N, CA, C and O atoms as CSV, one atom per row, in Angstrom:
chain,resi,resn,atom,element,x,y,z
A,1,MET,N,N,145.497,91.911,-145.409
A,1,MET,CA,C,144.401,91.961,-146.271
A,1,MET,C,C,143.767,93.029,-146.127
A,1,MET,O,O,143.498,93.684,-145.120
A,2,THR,N,N,143.381,93.270,-147.944
A,2,THR,CA,C,142.349,95.032,-147.557
A,2,THR,C,C,141.011,94.717,-147.895
A,2,THR,O,O,141.043,93.829,-148.747
A,3,VAL,N,N,139.895,95.027,-147.628
A,3,VAL,CA,C,138.561,95.174,-147.979
A,3,VAL,C,C,138.052,96.379,-147.605
A,3,VAL,O,O,138.175,97.223,-146.717
A,4,GLY,N,N,137.229,96.084,-148.938
A,4,GLY,CA,C,136.421,97.254,-149.294
A,4,GLY,C,C,136.885,97.754,-150.969
A,4,GLY,O,O,137.293,96.944,-151.802
A,5,SER,N,N,136.763,98.878,-151.170
A,5,SER,CA,C,136.742,99.118,-152.696
A,5,SER,C,C,137.864,99.815,-153.012
A,5,SER,O,O,138.369,100.281,-151.992
A,6,GLY,N,N,138.413,100.058,-153.919
A,6,GLY,CA,C,139.673,100.853,-154.128
A,6,GLY,C,C,140.608,99.799,-154.081
A,6,GLY,O,O,140.326,98.604,-154.002
A,7,SER,N,N,142.021,100.422,-154.146
A,7,SER,CA,C,143.093,99.511,-154.455
A,7,SER,C,C,144.081,100.358,-153.082
A,7,SER,O,O,145.020,99.732,-152.592
A,8,ALA,N,N,143.909,101.098,-152.817
A,8,ALA,CA,C,144.553,101.513,-151.633
A,8,ALA,C,C,144.435,100.666,-149.773
A,8,ALA,O,O,143.506,100.119,-149.179
A,9,ARG,N,N,145.781,100.934,-149.431
A,9,ARG,CA,C,145.806,99.949,-148.086
A,9,ARG,C,C,145.616,100.858,-146.923
A,9,ARG,O,O,146.451,101.727,-146.674
A,10,SER,N,N,144.730,100.718,-146.326
A,10,SER,CA,C,144.872,101.392,-144.728
A,10,SER,C,C,146.061,101.672,-144.342
A,10,SER,O,O,146.935,100.913,-144.759
A,11,THR,N,N,146.476,102.796,-143.464
A,11,THR,CA,C,147.382,103.187,-143.521
A,11,THR,C,C,147.567,103.048,-141.454
A,11,THR,O,O,148.505,103.462,-140.773
A,12,TYR,N,N,146.241,102.297,-140.967
A,12,TYR,CA,C,145.908,102.440,-139.738
A,12,TYR,C,C,147.059,100.661,-138.856
A,12,TYR,O,O,147.078,99.453,-139.094
A,13,PRO,N,N,147.785,101.600,-137.860
A,13,PRO,CA,C,148.705,100.022,-137.499
A,13,PRO,C,C,147.665,99.085,-137.230
A,13,PRO,O,O,146.503,99.401,-136.976
A,14,VAL,N,N,148.030,98.137,-137.281
A,14,VAL,CA,C,147.675,97.110,-136.405
A,14,VAL,C,C,148.407,96.257,-135.611
A,14,VAL,O,O,149.325,95.526,-135.980
A,15,LEU,N,N,147.878,96.407,-134.308
A,15,LEU,CA,C,148.261,96.024,-132.640
A,15,LEU,C,C,148.845,94.444,-132.826
A,15,LEU,O,O,148.230,93.554,-133.414
A,16,THR,N,N,149.833,94.336,-132.353
A,16,THR,CA,C,150.316,92.887,-131.601
A,16,THR,C,C,149.388,92.903,-130.620
A,16,THR,O,O,148.961,93.979,-130.202
A,17,GLU,N,N,148.826,91.352,-129.975
A,17,GLU,CA,C,148.494,91.088,-128.716
A,17,GLU,C,C,149.201,91.782,-127.785
A,17,GLU,O,O,148.685,92.836,-127.414
A,18,PRO,N,N,150.253,91.470,-127.305
A,18,PRO,CA,C,151.078,92.445,-126.375
A,18,PRO,C,C,150.792,94.109,-126.104
A,18,PRO,O,O,150.668,94.732,-125.050
A,19,SER,N,N,150.737,94.607,-127.735
A,19,SER,CA,C,150.783,95.936,-127.630
A,19,SER,C,C,149.083,96.389,-127.604
A,19,SER,O,O,148.564,97.496,-127.455
A,20,ARG,N,N,148.554,95.187,-127.792
A,20,ARG,CA,C,147.070,95.613,-127.667
A,20,ARG,C,C,146.455,95.527,-125.687
A,20,ARG,O,O,145.507,96.084,-125.131
A,21,ALA,N,N,147.322,94.756,-125.253
A,21,ALA,CA,C,146.751,94.846,-123.907
A,21,ALA,C,C,147.398,95.970,-123.154
A,21,ALA,O,O,146.920,96.507,-122.155
A,22,ALA,N,N,148.741,96.327,-123.841
A,22,ALA,CA,C,149.495,97.556,-123.108
A,22,ALA,C,C,148.061,98.474,-123.553
A,22,ALA,O,O,146.995,98.145,-123.031
A,23,VAL,N,N,148.082,99.113,-124.097
A,23,VAL,CA,C,147.107,100.357,-124.706
A,23,VAL,C,C,145.820,100.086,-123.770
A,23,VAL,O,O,145.477,100.989,-123.006
A,24,ALA,N,N,145.112,98.908,-123.800
A,24,ALA,CA,C,144.139,98.361,-123.193
A,24,ALA,C,C,144.063,98.831,-121.515
A,24,ALA,O,O,143.069,99.310,-120.969
A,25,ALA,N,N,145.714,98.487,-120.714
A,25,ALA,CA,C,145.486,98.377,-119.972
A,25,ALA,C,C,145.723,100.255,-119.195
A,25,ALA,O,O,145.418,100.582,-118.048
A,26,ARG,N,N,146.178,100.929,-120.000
A,26,ARG,CA,C,146.807,102.091,-120.002
A,26,ARG,C,C,145.056,102.549,-120.104
A,26,ARG,O,O,144.484,103.002,-119.112
A,27,LEU,N,N,144.543,102.409,-121.059
A,27,LEU,CA,C,142.842,102.940,-121.049
A,27,LEU,C,C,142.475,103.355,-119.735
A,27,LEU,O,O,142.185,104.464,-119.285
A,28,VAL,N,N,142.588,101.636,-118.947
A,28,VAL,CA,C,142.146,101.236,-118.188
A,28,VAL,C,C,141.998,101.736,-116.492
A,28,VAL,O,O,141.259,101.771,-115.508
A,29,GLU,N,N,143.622,102.147,-117.167
A,29,GLU,CA,C,144.303,103.005,-115.913
A,29,GLU,C,C,143.795,104.387,-115.652
A,29,GLU,O,O,143.854,104.933,-114.550
A,30,ILE,N,N,143.123,105.093,-117.096
A,30,ILE,CA,C,142.932,106.246,-116.970
A,30,ILE,C,C,141.074,106.392,-116.448
A,30,ILE,O,O,140.417,107.252,-115.861
A,31,VAL,N,N,140.831,105.277,-116.944
A,31,VAL,CA,C,139.126,105.209,-116.386
A,31,VAL,C,C,139.637,105.056,-114.809
A,31,VAL,O,O,139.302,106.111,-114.271
A,32,THR,N,N,140.331,104.167,-113.787
A,32,THR,CA,C,140.322,104.250,-112.899
A,32,THR,C,C,140.637,105.387,-112.122
A,32,THR,O,O,140.193,105.508,-110.980
A,33,LEU,N,N,141.561,106.451,-112.787
A,33,LEU,CA,C,141.620,107.648,-111.963
A,33,LEU,C,C,140.675,108.683,-112.141
A,33,LEU,O,O,140.617,109.697,-111.446
A,34,ARG,N,N,139.765,108.338,-113.310
A,34,ARG,CA,C,138.307,109.467,-113.386
A,34,ARG,C,C,137.624,108.835,-112.270
A,34,ARG,O,O,136.823,109.557,-111.677
A,35,HIS,N,N,137.763,107.671,-111.866
A,35,HIS,CA,C,136.815,107.345,-110.526
A,35,HIS,C,C,137.767,106.871,-109.541
A,35,HIS,O,O,138.114,105.699,-109.395
A,36,PRO,N,N,138.314,108.260,-108.624
A,36,PRO,CA,C,138.684,107.859,-107.324
A,36,PRO,C,C,138.052,106.975,-106.417
A,36,PRO,O,O,138.764,106.206,-105.771
A,37,GLU,N,N,136.593,106.965,-106.241
A,37,GLU,CA,C,136.248,106.219,-105.283
A,37,GLU,C,C,135.997,104.726,-105.623
A,37,GLU,O,O,135.222,104.039,-104.958
A,38,GLY,N,N,136.721,104.239,-106.736
A,38,GLY,CA,C,137.385,103.203,-106.625
A,38,GLY,C,C,136.158,102.230,-107.654
A,38,GLY,O,O,134.987,102.610,-107.654
A,39,LEU,N,N,136.572,100.997,-108.478
A,39,LEU,CA,C,135.910,100.598,-109.435
A,39,LEU,C,C,135.664,98.903,-108.600
A,39,LEU,O,O,136.684,98.241,-108.408
A,40,ALA,N,N,134.658,98.472,-108.275
A,40,ALA,CA,C,134.929,97.135,-108.219
A,40,ALA,C,C,135.811,95.937,-108.619
A,40,ALA,O,O,136.192,96.391,-109.698
A,41,PRO,N,N,136.418,94.719,-108.529
A,41,PRO,CA,C,137.084,94.302,-109.632
A,41,PRO,C,C,136.175,93.931,-110.863
A,41,PRO,O,O,136.485,94.400,-111.958
A,42,HIS,N,N,135.415,93.370,-110.784
A,42,HIS,CA,C,134.376,92.902,-111.759
A,42,HIS,C,C,134.043,94.104,-112.932
A,42,HIS,O,O,134.230,94.027,-114.146
A,43,GLN,N,N,133.522,95.167,-112.192
A,43,GLN,CA,C,133.791,96.369,-112.644
A,43,GLN,C,C,135.175,96.590,-113.790
A,43,GLN,O,O,135.156,96.886,-114.984
A,44,LEU,N,N,136.265,96.325,-112.909
A,44,LEU,CA,C,137.797,96.692,-114.076
A,44,LEU,C,C,137.672,95.920,-114.825
A,44,LEU,O,O,138.115,96.206,-115.938
A,45,ASP,N,N,136.892,94.278,-114.619
A,45,ASP,CA,C,136.881,93.569,-115.732
A,45,ASP,C,C,135.902,93.628,-116.845
A,45,ASP,O,O,136.122,93.188,-117.974
A,46,GLU,N,N,134.839,94.183,-116.464
A,46,GLU,CA,C,134.183,94.947,-117.590
A,46,GLU,C,C,134.806,95.850,-118.568
A,46,GLU,O,O,134.739,95.794,-119.795
A,47,VAL,N,N,135.286,96.502,-117.988
A,47,VAL,CA,C,135.856,97.876,-118.585
A,47,VAL,C,C,136.980,97.169,-119.700
A,47,VAL,O,O,137.104,97.282,-120.919
A,48,MET,N,N,137.839,96.271,-118.503
A,48,MET,CA,C,138.942,95.866,-119.537
A,48,MET,C,C,138.208,94.925,-121.010
A,48,MET,O,O,138.884,94.798,-122.031
A,49,ALA,N,N,136.905,94.385,-120.919
A,49,ALA,CA,C,136.937,93.201,-121.679
A,49,ALA,C,C,136.413,94.170,-122.511
A,49,ALA,O,O,136.567,93.722,-123.647
A,50,SER,N,N,135.672,95.670,-122.601
A,50,SER,CA,C,134.781,96.675,-123.303
A,50,SER,C,C,136.499,97.304,-123.914
A,50,SER,O,O,136.882,96.905,-125.014
A,51,VAL,N,N,136.890,97.725,-123.556
A,51,VAL,CA,C,138.253,98.367,-124.069
A,51,VAL,C,C,138.993,97.629,-125.301
A,51,VAL,O,O,139.511,98.094,-126.317
A,52,GLU,N,N,138.858,96.393,-124.864
A,52,GLU,CA,C,139.726,95.474,-125.805
A,52,GLU,C,C,138.838,95.502,-126.975
A,52,GLU,O,O,139.286,95.728,-128.099
A,53,SER,N,N,137.190,95.209,-126.676
A,53,SER,CA,C,136.427,94.799,-127.757
A,53,SER,C,C,136.720,96.029,-128.977
A,53,SER,O,O,137.103,95.904,-130.140
A,54,GLN,N,N,136.361,97.267,-128.166
A,54,GLN,CA,C,136.381,97.944,-129.458
A,54,GLN,C,C,137.608,98.684,-130.105
A,54,GLN,O,O,137.543,99.556,-130.971
A,55,LEU,N,N,139.092,98.008,-129.334
A,55,LEU,CA,C,139.939,98.187,-129.732
A,55,LEU,C,C,140.103,97.264,-131.285
A,55,LEU,O,O,140.296,97.690,-132.424
A,56,ARG,N,N,140.036,96.698,-131.082
A,56,ARG,CA,C,139.806,95.043,-132.317
A,56,ARG,C,C,138.779,95.743,-132.980
A,56,ARG,O,O,139.276,95.947,-134.088
A,57,ALA,N,N,137.509,96.299,-132.981
A,57,ALA,CA,C,136.601,96.611,-133.758
A,57,ALA,C,C,137.073,98.056,-134.198
A,57,ALA,O,O,136.550,98.397,-135.258
A,58,THR,N,N,137.844,98.893,-133.702
A,58,THR,CA,C,138.491,99.814,-134.363
A,58,THR,C,C,139.842,99.607,-135.657
A,58,THR,O,O,140.071,100.376,-136.590
A,59,GLU,N,N,140.420,98.586,-135.381
A,59,GLU,CA,C,141.180,97.649,-136.146
A,59,GLU,C,C,140.597,97.256,-137.484
A,59,GLU,O,O,141.127,97.460,-138.576
A,60,ARG,N,N,139.155,96.522,-137.203
A,60,ARG,CA,C,138.332,96.239,-138.575
A,60,ARG,C,C,138.022,97.347,-138.975
A,60,ARG,O,O,138.465,97.716,-140.062
A,61,LEU,N,N,137.371,97.996,-138.390
A,61,LEU,CA,C,136.619,99.263,-139.031
A,61,LEU,C,C,137.591,99.577,-140.049
A,61,LEU,O,O,137.132,99.475,-141.187
A,62,HIS,N,N,138.522,99.848,-139.992
A,62,HIS,CA,C,140.115,100.422,-140.675
A,62,HIS,C,C,140.756,99.664,-141.459
A,62,HIS,O,O,141.860,99.920,-141.941
A,63,GLN,N,N,139.938,98.422,-141.687
A,63,GLN,CA,C,140.404,97.522,-142.841
A,63,GLN,C,C,139.741,97.832,-144.049
A,63,GLN,O,O,140.109,97.397,-145.140
A,64,PHE,N,N,138.680,98.645,-143.861
A,64,PHE,CA,C,137.708,98.802,-144.870
A,64,PHE,C,C,138.301,100.000,-145.392
A,64,PHE,O,O,138.346,100.964,-144.627
A,65,VAL,N,N,138.957,100.171,-147.028
A,65,VAL,CA,C,139.462,101.769,-147.163
A,65,VAL,C,C,138.813,101.905,-148.273
A,65,VAL,O,O,138.621,101.165,-149.238
A,66,LEU,N,N,138.347,103.480,-147.861
A,66,LEU,CA,C,137.045,104.117,-148.655
A,66,LEU,C,C,138.014,104.962,-149.012
A,66,LEU,O,O,139.065,105.254,-148.442
A,67,THR,N,N,137.275,105.532,-150.602
A,67,THR,CA,C,137.916,106.141,-151.559
A,67,THR,C,C,136.864,107.450,-151.396
A,67,THR,O,O,135.786,107.199,-150.856
A,68,ASN,N,N,137.201,109.259,-151.970
A,68,ASN,CA,C,136.122,110.275,-152.228
A,68,ASN,C,C,135.155,109.809,-153.200
A,68,ASN,O,O,134.131,110.489,-153.271
A,69,ALA,N,N,135.256,108.677,-154.062
A,69,ALA,CA,C,134.454,108.177,-154.768
A,69,ALA,C,C,133.244,106.961,-154.069
A,69,ALA,O,O,132.139,106.704,-154.547
A,70,ASP,N,N,133.676,106.542,-153.204
A,70,ASP,CA,C,132.501,105.458,-152.263
A,70,ASP,C,C,131.901,106.697,-151.744
A,70,ASP,O,O,132.404,107.706,-151.250
A,71,GLU,N,N,130.474,106.286,-152.033
A,71,GLU,CA,C,129.167,106.507,-151.846
A,71,GLU,C,C,128.311,105.893,-150.663
A,71,GLU,O,O,128.609,104.715,-150.467
A,72,PRO,N,N,127.228,106.429,-149.742
A,72,PRO,CA,C,126.799,105.865,-148.692
A,72,PRO,C,C,125.794,104.838,-149.371
A,72,PRO,O,O,125.262,105.150,-150.437
A,73,ALA,N,N,125.496,103.465,-148.691
A,73,ALA,CA,C,124.267,102.929,-148.941
A,73,ALA,C,C,122.898,103.797,-149.073
A,73,ALA,O,O,121.984,103.699,-149.891
A,74,PHE,N,N,123.039,104.473,-148.233
A,74,PHE,CA,C,121.535,105.189,-148.240
A,74,PHE,C,C,121.874,106.233,-147.512
A,74,PHE,O,O,122.983,106.393,-147.003
A,75,THR,N,N,120.367,107.441,-147.383
A,75,THR,CA,C,120.690,108.847,-147.049
A,75,THR,C,C,119.624,108.752,-146.105
A,75,THR,O,O,118.699,107.943,-146.193
A,76,MET,N,N,119.773,109.591,-145.206
A,76,MET,CA,C,118.572,110.284,-144.170
A,76,MET,C,C,117.647,111.344,-144.879
A,76,MET,O,O,118.231,112.174,-145.576
A,77,PRO,N,N,116.567,111.402,-144.805
A,77,PRO,CA,C,115.991,112.342,-145.222
A,77,PRO,C,C,115.919,113.582,-144.194
A,77,PRO,O,O,115.864,113.131,-143.050
A,78,GLU,N,N,115.903,114.892,-144.211
A,78,GLU,CA,C,115.872,115.977,-143.534
A,78,GLU,C,C,114.372,115.535,-142.915
A,78,GLU,O,O,113.479,114.790,-143.318
A,79,SER,N,N,114.580,116.489,-141.570
A,79,SER,CA,C,113.445,116.240,-140.946
A,79,SER,C,C,112.869,117.690,-140.445
A,79,SER,O,O,113.205,118.682,-139.799
A,80,SER,N,N,111.498,116.998,-141.366
A,80,SER,CA,C,111.006,118.834,-140.924
A,80,SER,C,C,110.283,119.458,-140.265
A,80,SER,O,O,109.679,120.505,-140.498
A,81,GLY,N,N,110.349,118.431,-138.884
A,81,GLY,CA,C,109.719,119.056,-137.527
A,81,GLY,C,C,110.671,119.960,-137.009
A,81,GLY,O,O,110.195,120.932,-136.423
A,82,GLY,N,N,112.201,119.860,-137.099
A,82,GLY,CA,C,112.562,121.148,-136.586
A,82,GLY,C,C,113.118,120.058,-135.177
A,82,GLY,O,O,112.626,119.018,-134.738
A,83,ALA,N,N,114.398,120.886,-134.738
A,83,ALA,CA,C,114.577,120.599,-133.377
A,83,ALA,C,C,113.603,120.276,-132.399
A,83,ALA,O,O,112.616,121.000,-132.272
A,84,ARG,N,N,113.806,119.034,-131.530
A,84,ARG,CA,C,113.240,118.835,-130.223
A,84,ARG,C,C,113.796,119.080,-129.178
A,84,ARG,O,O,113.221,118.871,-128.109
């Protein structure tokens, strides 16, 4: 199913559940390497849930095919106050 305007399909790969679980496990492994002091089991569960959620969200966002003709629904006005 292609969502969004245009007739082109997204070429972003949709992961199967085993592939998604393998990717999530690898990413959690990276997180544990970044925290050599160790994470509690409940923290690892939270990291795993977050990674899986982000993988599903990424797949969902890539279902919206955009073309160069698509424009944003709104624009942000320039700030006249300068950087803070």
